[in-house]
N, C-alpha and C positions, 0 to 999 in steps of 0.2 A: 285914887287911881283905880280904875276898874280891873277886876281879876277875872280871867277867862278860865273856866273849868268845864268839865263834862259831867252831866247828870243823866244816867241811863242812856248813854250814847248820844245825847243831844247837847250841843254847845249851850253854855249858860254864862252870863256875866254877873258877877257879884261885886260888892264893894270890897276894898282892901280890908284885911283882917276879918273877913267873914268866917263864920263857923258852920259846922254841919247843920246846926239848928236854923241858921239863916238860909242855907240851901234848901232845907226842907220846907221852909215858909215860901221860898221863891217858886217851888213847884206845887205848892198847896197839898203836900203829902198828908194822907190820912192814915192814922194807925189802924191796925198793927202793921209794922214793917221792920225790917232789919236793914242796917246800913253798912256798906263797906267802902273804904277809901283806898284806892290803888290796890284792890283785892284783899285788904285787911279789914276784918270785922271790927266795928267800933260800937261798944255797948251804949245803950240809950243814955245812961247818966253822963257820958262823955260828950254828947252831941253839942251842948252849949259851950264846952270848953275847948273842943278840938278845932283849932284854927286851920283853915284850908290854905293851900299854896297854889300858885299859878300852875295850871296844867293838871291838877288833881283830877282823877276819874272817880266819880261817886256812883255807886249802884244802890238804889233803893229797891228792896225786894219785899213784896207782899206775899203772905202765905196763900197757898192755893188749897181750897177745900173741895170735897166731892169724892166721888167714888168711881 
């Protein structure tokens, strides 16, 4: 059954039991980045274990460089 979530304010549909790692693959995210689910930071080692829930809001944040 498909699962509807939001990634960086855009709707996304993933398979049931998807993880953060699956979501990152879906948007072709390239490191470095930080990830928060429902405003809670999730460390990189947890990405493949953290199961998502219907309605979760994921933010993938890349560092900004420059001066």
